N, C-alpha and C positions, 0 to 999 in steps of 0.2 A: 278451733279445730284445724286440721291440716290434711291434705290429700294423702292417701295411703295406697301403695301399689303392692298387692300381695304377690308372692312368688308363684311358681307353677303349682305348688301344692297348697296354695292359700295362706302360706305363712306370712305373718306380719311381726314387726318389731316395734314396740311402743315403750316410751319412757314412762316412769311412774307418775308423772304429772299430767299425762294425757287425759283430757276430759271428754273429748269428742273426736271422731274421725269421719272424713268424707270418703265415700267410695264411688268412683266413676265407672259406670258399666259400659262394656263394649257395645252392647245393643240395648235398645230401649225396652222397658217393661210397659206393656199396654195394660190399662185398667182391666182387671180380671173379673169375669162373672162370679156369682156367688159359689158356683160349683168348682171353681178352680182357684188355687192359691199359689203364690210364690212362697219360697222359704229362703231364709238366710241362715245357713249353718254356722255356728260359733263354737270354737273350742277355747277354753280359758287356761291360763298358765297355772292357776291355783284353784283349789276347791271353792265352791260357793258357800256363803254363810249358811250354817245349819238352820237358822230361823227364817231364811229368805223364802218368799213366796212370789210367784209370778215371774215376769221377765226381768233379767238383771240389766237390761239395756232398753233404751227407747229408740225408735226409728223415726226420723224426719225424712221427707222427700221434697224435691223441687219439681213443681209442675211445669207444664209447657210454657207458662208465662213467666217463669223465673221466681215464683213465690214459694216460700218454704211452708210446709204443713206437718203437723204431727200425725203419724199414721196410727190407725187402730190395729192392734196386733194381738196374736195369740202366741203362747210359748209352749213348746214341747221340750221337757227336760230330758237329758240323757239318763240312761239307766243307773250307772254308778260312776260315771266320769264327769268332770266339770265341763259339760258341753250341753248343747241343746240347739233348737232351731226357732227362729223368730218368723212368724207367719203374718205378714202385713196384708191389710185390705186397702186397695187403691181405688178410690171412687172414680166414677166415669168422668167427672169434670176435671180430673187431674191431667188428662192427656198422657202422652208417652213420658215415662220417667227414666232419666239416665243417671241422675246423681242422688244418692241417699246419704244421710248422716246418722251415725250411731252416737247417741249420747250415753256415756259410760257411767254417769253418776245419777242414779234415779231413786235415791232414797234408801238404798241398801246400807248396811253397816260399813261397808267398804267398797271402794271402786274396783270393779273387776276389769282386767285387761285381757282382751282376746289375743291369742297367738296364732289362730287360724280362722279364716273366713272363707266361706264357699257359698255360691248361689245355688239354690235348689238342692240343698243337702239337708237331710233330716236324720235324727237318731232313730235307730230301729233295734228291736230285740228279735233275733231269729228264734222261732218256736214252732213246734208241731205237736199235734194232739195224739196221744196214745189212747186206745180204747180201754174201757174198764175191764179189769181182770180179777179173778180169784187168786189170792196170794197164799192161802193156807187155811188151816182149821185150828180151833182151840183144843187144848189138851188138858184143861184143868191144871195148868202149870203156872206158877208165879214167874214173873220176869220172862214171859214168852217172847222170843225174837223171831220175826218172820222177814225173810228177804223178798225183794221184788225187783223186777227188771224194768229199767228205763230205756231200753232199746239203744244203749250207747250214748244217751244224752244225760243231761243233768237238769235238776229243777231250776227254773229261772228265779229271779228275785221276787220281791213282794210287790212288783208294779201292778197297777190296776189292769184288769182285762185278761189275766191269765188264769187258767183253771188250776187251782192248787191241789195238793195231795189230800183227797177226801176219802177217809176210811169208813166203810160201812160193814155191818155184820148181820147175819141171818141165823137165828138160833134154831135148834132142832124142832122147836114148837112153832116156827114160822114168824117169830118176833124180829122186826127190823130195828136196828140201832145205828146211831152215828157216833163215831169216836172223835175226840178233839185232840189236836196236837198241843203239847206243852213243852216247855224247855226242860223241866225235870218234874219229879213226883213229890217234891217236898210239901207242896200245898194240896196234894190230891187226897181225897178221902176214899174209904173202902168201896163206895158205890160209884165213884167217878169213872166214866169211860174215857180215859186219857191214854195217850201214847206219846212216846218220844221218838223223833226221827233221827236216825244216824245216816246222813246223806252219803258220807263217804263209803260206808259199808253197804249202802242200798238196802237198809233194813229199818223196821220199826220195832220198838220194844214196848210191851204192856206192863201194867203194874204188878205188884206182888200180893194183892188182896187186902193190904192194909193201907199202903200208899198207892192208890189206883187199883181199879178192878182188872182182873184178867179174864179172857174169854173162856167160856165153859167148853167142855168136851163136845166136839161135833159142831161147834158154832163156826159157820163159814165166814172168812174174812176176805174182803175184796176192796179194791179202790175204784172210784168212779173215773170216767175219762179225765186225763190230766195233761197239762202242757209240759213239754221238756224243750231244752235248747241244746244245740250241739257245740256251743262255745266258739272256739277258733275255727271250726269247720263252717261257720256261718259267713266267714270272709270269702266271698266269691270274686272271681275276676270281673273286669269291666266288660261292657257290651253284652250283658245277659238280658234276654227278653223276659219280661214278667207278665203274668196274667193274674186276674183277680179271681180268687176261688169262689166268690159269691156272685160272679157275673153270670147272666143268662147264657144259655148255650149259643144263642145267636151272636153274643158279644164276647165269646170266649177267646178271641185273638189276643195278641200281645197288648198289654196295657201301657208298657213303657220299657225303657232300657236304661240301666245305670251306666252313665258315661265314665265314671271312675270306679276302680275296684273298691269293694266294701271293706272297710278296715275297722279295727277296734274290738272285734269279737275276741273273747278270751275264755279259756277253760276255767272251771271252778278251782279254787285253791284246795290243795290236799292238806292234811295235818302237817306233813313235813314242810310244805311251803309256808304254812302259817308259823311254824316254829322257827324256820329260818328267817322269816321276816321279823319276828319278835326279837330274835337275837341281834339282827342287823340294827333294828331301831334302838335296842338297849345300848349297843356300842356307840351309836351316834347321838344318843340323848345328852343334851347339855343342860345341866341343872343351873338355875339362876342363883348361884350362891352369893355373889357379891352384888352390890348396888350397880356397879358398872356393867355386870353381865345382864342384870335385869333391864337396864336402859338399852343396852345393845340389842336385846331380844325385842324390845318394844319398837325401836327404830327399824328393825329388820322386817317388820310387818308391812309389806308394800300394799298400797291401795287403801289403807285405813285413814289416811289424812291426819296423821299425828304430826303436829307442828313442833311441839316441845314436850318434854317430859322430865320429871324429877322424882326421886325416891325419898319418901319421908320415913326415916327409920324410927321404930318404936312408936309409931303413930297409927291410931285407928280413928276414922271419922266419927264413930259412935261415942268415943271417949276423948274428945279433942283437948281436954284440960289436963291429961295425965299421960305418962309414958306407959306403953303396953309392951312388955317383953315378948319377943317372938313375932311381933307384928311389923309389917311394912305396908306402906301405901304408895301406889304408883299414881302420881298426879299428872294428868294429861291436859294438854291444850290442843284443841282441834285446829286444823288449818282453815284458811279462808273458804267459806262456803260449805263447811262440814258441820252438821248439827251434832252436838254432844248429847245424843239421845241415849236412853237406856239400852236400846238395841245395839248402838255403836259400842258402848262400854261392855256389854255382855259378849259381843263378838270378839273384842280384844281380849277379854278375860278368858274365853274359851281357847283362843289361839295361843295364849301364854301358858295354859294349864299343863302341857307336857313337861315344861321346865320347872315347875314348882318344886320347892323343897318340902319333903314330907313333914307335916305338922305345922308348917308355917301359915300364919294368917296374913295372906296377901290380898289387899283390896285395891281395886282399880276404880278411880274416880276422875271426874273432870273438874277443872277449876270453875268456880262460880264468879261470874263477872259482876262487879259492883259499880254502877254508874256514879260518876263524880262530876259535879258542876264546878267550873273554874271562872273566877272573875279576877282579871289582872289589869293593873294600870302601869303603863310603861312610860318612862321618861326617855324621850328621843331627842336627837340633835336637830337643830334648825335646818330645814330643807330636806329632811329625811323622807324617804318614800314610805309613808305610813301604810299604804295598801300592801306593799310587799312585806313590810314588817308584820302586819296583822296576819297575812296569809301564812308566813313562816311560823309565827307563834302558834297558830291553830294546827299547823302540820306537825310541829314538834310535840305539842300536847297530845295530839291524836296518835302519834307514833309511840310516845312513852306510856301513856295511859291506854293500853291495849292488851288484848289476849295474845295476839300473834304479832310478829315483826312486820315492818312496812314492806311494801312490794316495790318501792321506788329506788332501792339501793342505798338509802340513807342508813347509817349505822347507829341507830338509836334503839337500844334494847327495850322490849316491852316491860311493863312493871312486874317486879318479882312477886310471886304469890306470898301472901302473909305479911308483907312489909307495909308498915303504916305510910300513908301518903302525907308527906311533910311539906310545909310551906317553903322551907329553905331549899329543898331539892328542886322544886319546880321553879323557884326564883333563879337558881343557878342555870337551869335549862333555858329559861327565857332571856336571861342576861347575856347569853352567848350569841344572840342574834346580832348581826352587823347593823349598827345604827342605834341599838338600845344602850342608853347610858346607865340606866338603873331600873329596877322594878320597885316602884314606890309603894305598891299595895298589891296583895294577892290573897284571895279568899277561896275556901273550899267548902263544899257541901254535898251531902248525900242526897239521893232522890227524896223529894218532899220536904227538905229543910233548906233554909236560906243560907247561902255561903257566908262563912265567917273566918276570922283569922285563927284557925285551929287545924291541927293535924287530924287525920282520919285513920283510926285503927282498922285493921283487917284481920279476919280469921285466917287460920293457916292455909286453907284451901281457897281463899278468895283472892281475886286480882282486880285492881282498879282499872276501869275503862272510862274514857271521857264521854259524857253525854252531850246532847245538843245545846246545853246551856253554857257555851263558852262566850264570855264577854271580855273583849279587849278594848281598853280605852287608852288615850295617850295624853301626856303632858309634854310640852316642848321646852327644852333647855334654853335658858336665856343667858 
């Protein structure tokens, strides 16, 4: 990790390899009672993985004695932006806390990099409740459409805690009914009390009597109390005093003041906005036609920890022994510390989906590591440093028989996927060590088998990795 100094607006710039950042606070955070919490607002450069749950980062803090601890946290996700707030709990024994550390890789399919950080900032959705109102009466008409007034606001998203549009009816005989919102009437039966919401027109449409029931003549239609938001009008200036609507009269004074202007509120998209955005995205869409374009798209996915990738044309993992027309497999190698989990592969597959070619069978898989034991006997010159030679032999084998490349700057490529592990190639690798006269014996073995003087075949998606059974012995040249 490294210290980060946010700008006045909380902006930070991180490179794609950043795993943790430390934040030094101007003032100390005192351990808070259960009723009070601190928050650390985070905005990210890219959307969060669709399957992620919980906080995308972990928070450590340094107590007054200089020791680091992992904080218990809660996470509040932003409504529709890649943002949220981390709420840590600092125990009393921690003492004043001035430095915290954010760990950015906590098990999600990819590492998320924040581009803004702010203390005591939380995501909010501005909303107000409108009273229940009668919006019309049934006329025994199919496809009845009734408009309603949202008081200049729009319906918020489907976040928990908001009162949705709840349509009720009262028949001339005094029978009360509830109507259910559906996307369309294709699955609605003649007796189903369904309606379709047209939010832009501020109206609801009922069925035609075959696909969805329509209200009878004189049936009163109303909505229950519902919440609306005013979108961009919810962005208010700084230094506004706030009160709690649920506070007792004796405590009805200001609850707090927002130190910064509230930002991020936006109006709902209109049909014209959506059509314009669709046209823009269609012009910008880059189909992954060639193998080079597919590889470029994979390496452009920042934060996923892809170390290496290759395209296997006309190959499908389910049919490894035959060519499959129209199929391509993207074979990935995860970087150090990245688990090649199903969630990781699914997230990459979803991220690449917009560039797929229509009708193509594209599969995303990770290489499968095959542990290999090595026994080698080296002929060395008299007076050679056998400790150094043995260490370099193990280092070379570990760098060559690996999923990812070495981190020490040595230019030894990791083992190619699908290539058999041969005696001759490893002999050449070890013979290049200074002080080695010859490799007099070299044996290989898979897990559970004794090493022998044989080459080891690999499947197309397999790669050889050295296991802990490396045996290096020496003979001295006379």
